[in-house]
C-alpha positions as CSV (number, residue, x, y, z in Angstrom):
1,M,-13.0,30.7,19.1
2,E,-14.8,33.0,16.7
3,E,-13.2,31.9,13.5
4,N,-15.3,31.3,10.4
5,H,-15.3,27.7,9.4
6,E,-17.1,25.1,7.2
7,D,-18.8,22.2,8.9
8,V,-18.0,18.7,7.6
9,D,-19.2,15.5,9.3
10,I,-16.3,13.3,8.3
11,L,-13.0,14.6,7.0
12,I,-10.5,12.4,5.3
13,V,-7.0,13.8,4.8
14,G,-5.3,12.3,1.7
15,A,-6.7,11.1,-1.6
16,G,-4.5,8.1,-1.9
17,L,-5.6,4.5,-1.9
18,A,-6.7,4.4,1.8
19,G,-8.4,7.8,1.8
20,L,-10.4,7.2,-1.4
21,T,-11.4,3.6,-0.4
22,T,-12.5,4.8,3.0
23,A,-14.7,7.4,1.4
24,L,-16.2,4.8,-0.9
25,S,-16.8,2.4,2.0
26,L,-18.7,5.1,3.8
27,H,-20.6,6.1,0.6
28,R,-21.7,2.5,0.2
29,L,-23.3,2.7,3.6
30,G,-25.0,6.1,2.9
31,V,-22.5,8.2,4.9
32,R,-21.1,11.3,3.2
33,S,-17.4,12.4,3.7
34,M,-15.0,14.9,2.3
35,V,-11.5,14.0,1.1
36,L,-8.7,16.6,1.2
37,E,-5.9,16.3,-1.3
38,S,-2.9,18.6,-1.3
39,S,-2.2,18.0,-5.0
40,E,-4.0,19.8,-7.8
41,S,-5.3,16.5,-9.2
42,L,-5.5,12.8,-8.5
43,R,-2.0,11.4,-7.7
44,I,-1.5,8.4,-9.9
45,T,2.3,8.0,-9.5
46,G,3.6,4.6,-8.4
47,F,2.7,2.8,-11.7
48,A,1.2,-0.4,-10.3
49,L,0.8,-2.6,-7.2
50,T,0.3,-6.3,-6.5
51,L,-3.0,-7.1,-4.9
52,W,-3.3,-10.4,-3.0
53,T,-6.3,-12.4,-1.8
54,N,-7.1,-10.1,1.1
55,A,-7.1,-7.1,-1.2
56,W,-9.6,-8.7,-3.6
57,R,-11.9,-9.5,-0.7
58,A,-11.8,-5.9,0.3
59,L,-12.4,-4.7,-3.3
60,D,-15.4,-7.1,-3.5
61,A,-16.7,-5.7,-0.3
62,I,-16.9,-2.2,-1.8
63,G,-18.2,-3.5,-5.1
64,I,-15.4,-2.8,-7.6
65,G,-13.5,-6.1,-7.6
66,N,-15.0,-7.5,-10.8
67,T,-14.3,-4.2,-12.7
68,L,-10.6,-4.4,-11.8
69,R,-10.3,-8.1,-12.6
70,Q,-11.2,-7.3,-16.2
71,K,-8.1,-5.1,-16.4
72,S,-5.6,-7.5,-14.8
73,T,-4.2,-11.0,-15.1
74,Q,-4.5,-13.6,-12.4
75,M,-1.0,-14.8,-11.3
76,K,-0.6,-18.6,-11.3
77,G,2.4,-18.9,-9.1
78,F,6.1,-18.0,-8.6
79,K,9.2,-18.5,-10.7
80,I,12.3,-18.1,-8.6
81,A,15.8,-17.5,-10.2
82,S,19.0,-18.8,-8.9
83,P,21.2,-16.0,-7.4
84,D,24.3,-17.7,-8.9
85,T,23.1,-18.2,-12.5
86,G,20.2,-15.8,-12.8
87,L,18.2,-18.6,-14.4
88,F,14.7,-19.5,-13.2
89,T,15.4,-22.8,-11.6
90,S,12.4,-23.4,-9.4
91,Q,8.7,-22.9,-9.8
92,Q,5.7,-23.1,-7.5
93,A,2.3,-23.3,-9.2
94,L,-0.4,-22.0,-6.8
95,D,-3.4,-22.5,-8.9
96,K,-3.0,-26.3,-8.9
97,D,-2.2,-26.7,-5.2
98,R,-5.2,-27.5,-3.1
99,K,-3.8,-26.0,0.0
100,F,-3.9,-22.6,-1.7
101,E,-7.5,-22.9,-2.8
102,G,-9.2,-19.5,-3.0
103,Y,-5.8,-17.7,-3.6
104,E,-5.9,-14.7,-5.9
105,S,-3.2,-12.3,-6.9
106,R,-3.1,-9.7,-9.7
107,C,-1.0,-6.7,-10.5
108,V,-3.2,-3.6,-11.1
109,K,-2.2,-0.2,-12.5
110,R,-2.5,2.4,-9.8
111,K,-4.2,4.7,-12.3
112,D,-6.9,2.1,-13.0
113,L,-7.4,1.4,-9.3
114,L,-7.8,5.0,-8.2
115,E,-9.8,6.1,-11.2
116,T,-12.2,3.2,-10.6
117,I,-12.7,4.2,-7.0
118,V,-13.2,7.9,-7.9
119,S,-15.8,7.0,-10.5
120,E,-17.9,5.5,-7.8
121,L,-17.8,8.5,-5.5
122,P,-20.3,11.3,-5.5
123,P,-19.2,14.5,-7.3
124,G,-17.4,16.9,-5.1
125,T,-16.2,14.3,-2.6
126,I,-12.5,15.3,-3.2
127,R,-11.3,18.8,-2.6
128,Y,-8.0,19.3,-4.4
129,S,-5.2,21.9,-3.6
130,S,-6.1,21.5,0.1
131,K,-3.0,21.1,2.2
132,V,-3.5,20.6,6.0
133,V,-1.1,22.8,8.0
134,A,-2.6,22.5,11.6
135,I,-5.2,20.7,13.7
136,D,-7.0,22.3,16.6
137,E,-9.8,21.3,18.9
138,L,-13.1,23.0,19.6
139,G,-14.9,21.0,22.3
140,C,-15.4,17.6,20.8
141,F,-14.9,18.9,17.2
142,K,-11.6,19.1,15.3
143,L,-10.7,22.2,13.4
144,V,-8.5,21.5,10.4
145,H,-6.6,24.5,9.1
146,L,-5.6,24.6,5.4
147,A,-2.8,26.4,3.7
148,D,-5.2,28.7,1.9
149,G,-6.5,30.0,5.2
150,S,-9.8,28.1,5.3
151,I,-10.9,26.1,8.3
152,L,-13.0,23.0,8.4
153,K,-14.8,21.8,11.5
154,T,-15.4,18.1,11.7
155,K,-16.9,15.4,13.9
156,V,-14.5,12.7,12.6
157,L,-10.9,13.2,11.3
158,I,-9.2,10.4,9.4
159,G,-5.6,10.6,8.5
160,C,-4.8,8.8,5.2
161,D,-2.0,11.2,4.4
162,G,0.9,8.8,4.0
163,V,4.3,8.3,5.5
164,N,4.7,11.9,6.5
165,S,1.2,12.1,8.0
166,V,0.2,15.4,9.7
167,V,-2.6,13.5,11.5
168,A,-0.3,10.8,12.8
169,K,2.0,13.5,14.1
170,W,-0.9,15.1,15.9
171,L,-1.8,11.8,17.4
172,G,1.8,11.6,18.8
173,L,3.0,8.7,16.6
174,D,6.7,8.5,16.0
175,T,8.1,9.5,12.6
176,P,8.6,6.4,10.4
177,V,12.3,5.4,10.1
178,S,14.5,4.4,7.2
179,V,15.4,0.8,6.8
180,G,18.6,1.6,4.9
181,R,17.2,0.2,1.7
182,S,15.8,1.8,-1.5
183,A,13.5,0.7,-4.3
184,I,13.5,1.3,-8.0
185,R,10.3,0.5,-9.8
186,G,9.1,0.6,-13.4
187,L,6.3,-0.1,-15.8
188,V,6.9,-1.2,-19.4
189,E,4.6,-1.7,-22.4
190,F,5.1,-4.4,-25.0
191,P,2.8,-3.3,-27.9
192,D,2.9,-6.8,-29.5
193,G,2.5,-8.6,-26.1
194,S,5.1,-9.5,-23.5
195,G,4.8,-13.2,-23.9
196,F,5.5,-13.8,-20.2
197,D,3.7,-16.5,-18.2
198,P,1.3,-15.1,-15.6
199,M,3.8,-15.7,-12.9
200,F,5.6,-13.7,-10.2
201,H,9.2,-13.8,-11.4
202,V,11.7,-13.1,-8.7
203,N,15.5,-13.2,-8.1
204,F,17.1,-12.3,-4.7
205,G,20.5,-12.4,-3.2
206,G,23.7,-10.4,-2.9
207,G,21.9,-7.5,-1.3
208,V,19.4,-7.1,-4.2
209,R,15.9,-8.3,-4.9
210,F,14.5,-8.0,-8.4
211,G,11.2,-9.1,-9.7
212,F,8.6,-8.6,-12.4
213,L,5.1,-9.7,-13.2
214,P,2.6,-9.1,-16.0
215,V,-0.3,-6.6,-15.4
216,D,-2.0,-7.7,-18.5
217,D,-1.0,-9.1,-21.9
218,K,1.0,-6.0,-22.9
219,T,2.1,-4.4,-19.6
220,V,4.8,-5.6,-17.1
221,Y,5.5,-4.1,-13.7
222,W,9.0,-4.5,-12.2
223,F,10.9,-3.6,-9.1
224,C,14.4,-3.7,-7.6
225,T,15.1,-3.2,-3.9
226,F,18.6,-2.9,-2.6
227,T,20.9,-1.4,0.1
228,P,22.7,1.8,-1.1
229,S,25.5,1.4,1.4
230,Q,26.4,-1.9,-0.2
231,V,26.6,-0.4,-3.7
232,P,30.0,1.2,-4.4
233,T,28.7,3.1,-7.4
234,Y,25.7,4.6,-5.6
235,E,25.2,8.3,-5.8
236,E,22.6,10.6,-4.2
237,D,21.5,12.0,-7.6
238,W,20.0,8.5,-8.4
239,Q,16.7,9.8,-6.9
240,V,16.3,12.2,-9.8
241,N,18.4,10.4,-12.5
242,P,16.5,7.5,-14.1
243,I,19.4,6.8,-16.5
244,K,21.6,5.8,-13.5
245,M,18.8,3.8,-11.9
246,K,18.3,1.8,-15.1
247,Q,22.0,1.2,-15.6
248,F,22.3,-0.1,-12.0
249,V,19.4,-2.5,-12.3
250,L,20.7,-3.9,-15.6
251,S,24.1,-4.4,-14.0
252,R,22.6,-6.5,-11.3
253,I,20.5,-8.7,-13.5
254,N,23.0,-9.3,-16.3
255,K,23.0,-13.1,-15.6
256,M,19.3,-13.3,-16.1
257,P,17.7,-14.4,-19.4
258,Q,17.7,-11.7,-22.1
259,K,13.9,-11.6,-22.0
260,A,14.0,-10.6,-18.3
261,Q,16.6,-7.9,-19.0
262,D,14.4,-6.5,-21.8
263,V,11.8,-5.7,-19.2
264,V,14.1,-3.1,-17.8
265,E,15.9,-2.1,-21.0
266,R,12.6,-1.3,-22.8
267,T,11.2,0.8,-19.9
268,T,11.1,4.5,-20.8
269,L,12.8,6.9,-18.4
270,S,9.6,8.6,-17.5
271,S,8.3,5.2,-16.2
272,I,11.0,4.6,-13.7
273,S,10.9,5.8,-10.1
274,Y,13.0,5.8,-6.9
275,A,12.1,5.7,-3.3
276,Q,13.8,5.2,0.0
277,L,12.1,2.5,2.1
278,K,10.7,3.5,5.5
279,F,8.6,1.7,8.1
280,R,6.9,2.5,11.3
281,L,8.5,0.7,14.2
282,P,6.1,-2.2,15.1
283,W,5.9,-1.4,18.8
284,N,4.8,2.2,17.9
285,V,1.8,0.7,16.2
286,L,1.2,-1.6,19.1
287,F,1.5,0.9,21.9
288,G,1.0,4.3,20.2
289,N,-2.2,6.3,19.6
290,I,-3.5,5.0,16.3
291,V,-7.0,6.2,17.5
292,K,-7.8,9.0,19.9
293,D,-11.4,10.0,20.5
294,N,-12.7,11.0,17.1
295,V,-9.4,10.9,15.2
296,C,-7.6,7.9,13.6
297,V,-5.1,7.0,10.9
298,A,-5.3,4.4,8.1
299,G,-3.1,3.2,5.3
300,D,0.5,4.3,5.1
301,A,-0.2,6.9,7.8
302,L,-0.9,3.9,10.2
303,H,1.5,1.2,9.0
304,P,4.2,2.2,6.5
305,M,6.1,-1.0,5.8
306,T,8.7,-2.4,3.4
307,P,7.3,-3.9,0.1
308,D,8.8,-7.4,0.7
309,I,5.5,-9.2,1.1
310,G,3.5,-7.0,-1.1
311,Q,1.0,-5.9,1.6
312,G,1.2,-2.1,1.7
313,G,-1.7,-1.4,-0.6
314,C,-3.6,-4.6,0.4
315,S,-3.6,-3.7,4.1
316,S,-4.7,-0.1,3.2
317,L,-7.8,-1.6,1.5
318,E,-8.4,-3.8,4.6
319,D,-8.2,-0.7,6.8
320,S,-10.7,1.2,4.7
321,V,-13.4,-1.5,4.8
322,V,-13.0,-2.1,8.6
323,L,-13.0,1.6,9.2
324,G,-16.1,2.2,7.1
325,R,-17.9,-0.6,8.8
326,C,-17.0,0.6,12.3
327,L,-17.9,4.2,11.6
328,G,-21.1,3.1,9.8
329,E,-22.2,1.2,12.8
330,A,-21.6,4.2,15.0
331,L,-23.3,6.8,12.9
332,L,-26.2,4.8,11.6
333,K,-27.4,3.5,14.9
334,K,-30.8,4.8,16.2
335,P,-30.3,7.5,18.8
336,N,-30.2,6.4,22.4
337,E,-28.9,7.7,25.6
338,E,-25.4,7.7,24.2
339,D,-24.5,10.9,22.4
340,E,-23.0,10.8,18.8
341,F,-19.5,11.6,19.8
342,E,-19.4,8.7,22.3
343,R,-20.6,6.4,19.6
344,I,-18.0,7.7,17.2
345,K,-15.3,7.2,19.8
346,K,-16.4,3.6,20.5
347,G,-16.6,2.9,16.7
348,L,-13.0,4.1,16.2
349,E,-11.8,2.2,19.2
350,K,-13.3,-1.0,17.7
351,Y,-11.5,-0.2,14.4
352,G,-8.2,0.4,16.3
353,K,-8.6,-2.9,18.1
354,E,-9.1,-4.8,14.8
355,R,-6.2,-3.2,13.0
356,R,-3.5,-2.8,15.7
357,W,-2.2,-6.4,15.8
358,R,-2.8,-7.0,12.1
359,S,-0.6,-3.9,11.3
360,F,2.0,-5.0,13.8
361,S,2.2,-8.5,12.2
362,L,2.4,-7.1,8.6
363,I,5.2,-4.6,9.4
364,S,7.2,-7.2,11.3
365,V,7.0,-10.0,8.8
366,A,7.7,-7.6,5.8
367,Y,10.8,-6.3,7.5
368,C,12.1,-9.8,8.4
369,V,11.5,-11.2,4.9
370,G,13.3,-8.3,3.3
371,F,16.2,-8.6,5.7
372,M,16.7,-12.3,4.8
373,Q,16.2,-11.8,1.1
374,E,18.8,-9.1,0.7
375,S,21.4,-9.9,3.4
376,K,24.9,-10.8,2.2
377,G,27.1,-13.5,3.7
378,K,27.7,-17.2,3.2
379,L,25.3,-18.3,5.9
380,M,22.4,-16.2,4.6
381,S,23.2,-17.3,1.0
382,F,23.1,-20.9,2.1
383,L,19.8,-20.4,4.0
384,R,18.2,-18.8,1.0
385,K,19.2,-21.7,-1.3
386,V,18.1,-24.5,0.9
387,W,15.1,-23.1,2.7
388,F,14.1,-19.5,2.1
389,S,13.4,-19.7,-1.6
390,S,10.7,-22.3,-1.0
391,Y,9.4,-20.4,2.1
392,T,8.9,-17.1,0.4
393,P,5.7,-18.0,-1.5
394,T,4.3,-19.4,1.7
395,A,5.0,-16.2,3.6
396,F,3.3,-14.1,1.0
397,L,0.2,-16.3,1.0
398,K,-0.1,-16.7,4.7
399,M,-0.2,-13.0,5.3
400,A,-2.6,-12.6,2.4
401,N,-5.1,-15.2,3.7
402,Y,-7.1,-12.7,5.6
403,D,-10.7,-11.5,5.4
404,C,-11.5,-8.0,6.5
405,G,-15.2,-8.9,6.3
406,N,-18.1,-7.1,4.6
407,L,-19.2,-3.5,5.2
408,V,-22.3,-4.5,7.1
409,C,-22.0,-7.2,9.7
């Protein structure tokens, strides 16, 4: 193959959370990489995300945890509203419970998170307006073809290109499937302060889950997940009509305290988004090729999941630290009889082994929690009242009590 190409040791597709954090993990170890991003600039849509204990351990491992802590408020527990009255009738304080010692949860603006990571990367790490259209092989190398006609030859190809990952497709992983649910999310500013307790406020039942939590003193992030097929007034144009999204959410939380309704009411239309929820079938992660020779996937390209336990972004951070460590071990070893490609292959296989069962568990638990939270029917309503409301915080914290380790073993 006589095509002109540019040589890159490690090529990461996608400048989202997983891609940028993987690049930073490698940079901390002295390993250079290039990140391809199809957009013209950094994608900061998504408003905010909740980061649990496991995510903060990962952020500390790459050296930016304390910077982000200064921009976010530590959550002290859960306030759970009654599905019948909409009033907050139960509370679980986590900061005072000894069994949750070491727990940490904060909501961080996506813009702050990504810009903090980028500020730590060497200039030129990200190549924007670089859409991948095809992947070929040249011996052990991978040839990555871009939409502008350029070709990059790489020793390692990492797919962090989201739910519709080109790299995952090349690996033969199945396309993620819809769960039949959607999410509306928003971010609202209170110039004089929101006045909300630093708690995770949540209300679920009747096919809808609504919640909100402070990011800092003046900013509140909120979400509403629901099943469109169970909403008589649902129309397809909701996806591009924030007015209808806002009206729907307000109609579903009209029993809640006025202060809770104000969170949605005061949100500007430009700060409301809509997304259909998808996930990768758990057995596809368990038995599919998440790693093959010198190619792997991470983040949403590996484990797209429903948001019901708040682990999508957290697990992406875990992936990045583990992947950086495994690749670092492979590339920084002193040369021996084993060639570099063999070491890369073994390093990625080690990464895959660490992440396969973890990803399987997160996807499965998130799906089951979401199903129970939003299902209708008398039996499910009864179970939520007598058992599941108290179980929800435990499910969140159990999945979050995970340590991906440091970059260097």
